[in-house]
N, C-alpha and C positions, 0 to 999 in steps of 0.2 A: 606053776600053781600059785594061786593068790594066797597071801598070808591068811592064817586062820581068822575067821570072823569078817573078812573083807570080801566084797563082790569079785566075781571072776574077771571083770573088766580090768582090774588092776594088773592082771598077769599078761594082758595083751601088749603088743608093741605100742610105743607112744604114738607113732604115726597113725596106727589104726584107731586108737582111742580118740585122737584128734578128729579123724574122719567121722567117727560116730557122733561126737559132740556137734560137729558142723551141721549134721542133718537133723538135729533136734530143734523143733520149732518152739522157740522160747515165748512166742505169743500165746501158745496153748498153756493155760494155767497148770494142768497136770504135768506137762513136759517140763515146765519151768521148775515145779516142785521136785521132780525127779533129778533135774540137773543140780538144783540146790543141795539135795541130799548127797549127790556124788561129790560135790565140792567139799563136803565135810569129812570124806573118807580119809584122804591123805593129802600131803602137800602137792604131789604131782597132779592129782585131779583138780585141786584148787587152782593151781596155775593155769591149767588147760581150760577150765570152765568159766573163770572170772570174766574173760573178754566177751563171752556169749551171754552170761547172766546179766551183766550190767550194760550191754550195748544199748538197750532201751531202758532208761531209768525214769521213774516217776516218784516225785516227792510231794506228799500232801501234808503240810505242816502249818500250825498257827504261826503268825508273824513273830511273836515273841520267842518262839523256839527255832526260828530259821537258822540263826547263826550257829547254835549248838549242833544242829543237824549236819550242816555242811562242814563244820570243823572236824567231824569224824572222818571225812574222806579228803580233806584239803591236802594232806601230805601223803596220801596213798597213791603212789604213782600208777600202780596196776589198775586201780579203779578209774583214775583220771584218764588214762589212755584208752580204757574200754568204752567209755560213754560216747555214743554217737547221736542218740536221740534223747533229749532231756526235756521232761515236762515237770514244771514246778508250780504247784498251786499253794498259795498262802493267803491268809485272810487276817486283816487287822481289825481295828475297832472304829475307824473313821466312818461316820454315818451308819454305824452298825446298831441294830436294834436288840442284839443279844445282851443279856445282863452282864455287867462287868463284875470282877471280883471286888470284894469290899474287905478292908482291914477291920480289926476290932474297933478302931477309932471311927469307922463309918466312912472314911475317905475312899472314893471309888478309884480303882486302879485301871489305867488304860492298857489293854493288851497290845503293846507295840514293841518295837525293837529299839535297841540303843542307837546312838548317833553313828557308831562305827560300822554297823551292820551293812548299810548300802555299799560302802567302799569295799568291805570284805567280800560281799556278794559279787561285786564286779570282778575282783581279783580272782575269785574262785572260778567264775565262768571263763575267764581268760586262760586258765590253766588246762582247760579241756581241749587238748590239741587235735583230737579227732572228731570234735562236735560237728554234726551236719544239720541237725534240726533242733531249734530251741523254741519251746512254747512256755511262755510265762503268763500264768493266770494269777494276777496280783489283785486281790479284792480288798476294798476298803483300806488301802494303805498308800494313797496317792502322795501325801505329804511325808509320811514316815519312810517310804521305801522307793516308790516309782520315780519321783522327781530327783531325790539325791542319788539314786542309782544311775540315772541317765547322766547326771552331772559328773559322776565319778568316771563313767565311760568316756565322756568328752575330755575331762581334765587330764586323765591318764593316757588319753589317745589310744585306748584299747582297740585292737583290730581283731575281729573274729573271722579269720581267714578260713574259708572252706564251709562256713555256715550257709546253707542254701535255702533254709526255711526258717522264718521268724514269725512268732505270734506274740504281740506285746500291746498293752494298753497305750493309746496314743497320747493321753493327757492333752496338751495343747501344742505339741511340737513333734516333728519327726526329723528335725535337723541333724540329729546324731546318727541316723540310719545309714546314710550314704558312706561316710568315712569308716564307720564301725563294721558295717555288714555289706561290703562291696560285692560279694559273690551271690547275693540273694537271687533265687529263682521264684520263691513264693513268699509273699508278705501278707500277714493277717493282722488287721488293725481294728480297733474299736472306735467308732466315731459318735460323739455326743453333740457335735456342733457342725455347722456348715463347713465344707472342705476348705473354703476360702479363709476361714478363721484358724485353720490348723497350720501353724508355721512349718514350712518345710515339706508339706505333703506333696505338692506339685514337683518340687525339686527331687524328692526322694524317689517317687515312682517314675519320674521322667529320666533320672540319671542312672538308675540301676539297669545296665545294659542287658543283664541276663534275666531280668524279671519277666515272668510269663504268667504267673498266677497271682491274682489280687483277691483277697478275701476281706470283706468289710462287714463288720457287725454294726448295724445302725441303731442307735438308741432313740432316734426319732426319724420319721419318714422323710427322706431327702427330697421327694418330689422330682418332677422332670428336670427342673433347672439344676438341682443338686447333682443329678446323674449326668447332666451335660458338663458340669464342672469336673466331675470325675473322669469323664471321657476325654476331656481336654488335657487333664493331668496325666492320664495313663493310656495313651493311644495305642501302645504296642502290646498290651496284655492280651493273651490268647484265651485265658480262662478267668471269668469273673464270678465270684460267689458272694451273693448278698443275703444276709440273714438278719433277723430281728423284726422285720416287717414284711408282710406280703406285698409284692410289687407286681403291677400289671405290666407284663413285658411288652404288650402291644403299644400301650400308651407311653411307656417309659423309655424304651430303647429306640424310638424314632422321633425325628424332629416333628413338633406339632405347633399349630398356631394357637392363638388364645381361645378360639372357639372349638379346639379339639380336632381340627382337620389335619390329616397328615400332609406335610409339604415336601418331605424328603423320605423316600422309601428305604434309604440306606441306614443301617444301624449307626448309632453314635460311636460304637467301638468298631472301627473298620477291620481289625485283625481278630475279632472275637470268634473263637471256635466253640467254646462251651459257656453256657450261662447256668449257674445254679441259683435257684430262688428258694429260700426256706423261710418259714415264719414261725 
C-alpha cells in the first residue's frame, strides 16, 4: 500500500516504476507535466524521474540573467548528467531596438552580462558529460558573449566529446569547431558573409570525418558561386539544408555558364542525398 495521500505508483517495485517512467513521452507537454508532478511526490520518484525530465532541456533567458540561471544547476550532478539535448536562447542589447532600462539619473543601462559570464558559460557546458546535441541561439550578443565564449573554449582547450549536433552563430570564424567538437555529425551555422571570408569554414566541414548534415542559414543570397564554394568546402555531406532565402535548385546545384546554360549535369555535391530548401 502507498502511504496515505500518495499515488499508488509509490507502492510498486522500483524496477516497475522505472519501466513506467521510461515509456512516458516527455515531448508531450501533458506527459511532461505528469512526470514533473511525480517528481515532487517523494525522493525515490525524484531520483527516477530527473534523468527523463531534463534529458531535453531548453533555457530561454535574457543575457543579463544567463549566469544566474545556469548557476542554479552548475553543481547539481544529477541534472548535469541528465541533459542530453540542450537548447539555449538568449538575447542581449547589441543592435537591439527594444527600449533599455533607465536609472533615475537618465543614464541608459545596457542589458548585457558581466565579463566573467562567457568563461563560466563555457565551463558549465563542459560539465555536461552526456550532452549529445547543443543548440545555441545567441541573439544581439556577439561582443558580450559569442566571441568571448569562443575564446574561452579555445583557451581552456575544452573538448565536447560525444556532441554530435551543434548549432551556433558563425561570427567570422569556425576555427574552434574541429578541436572542440570532433564528433559532429550535424553542423548548423549562420552565414552573413561569403564562405571564403569565414575563417576555418572549409577546414571545419572538411576535417570533421563524421559530418553528414550541414544546415546553413543565409543572411544574404549566396548565388551560384557561393554554393560552389560551399560544395568545395563540404563535398562529403549527404544532407544539406539551406534556409533564409529561396534557392532555385535547378540553377544553383548544377554547373552553369555565364549565359545560364548547363555545362555539367552532375550536382555540385556528389554525395548529396537530401536537399532541404526553406525560405
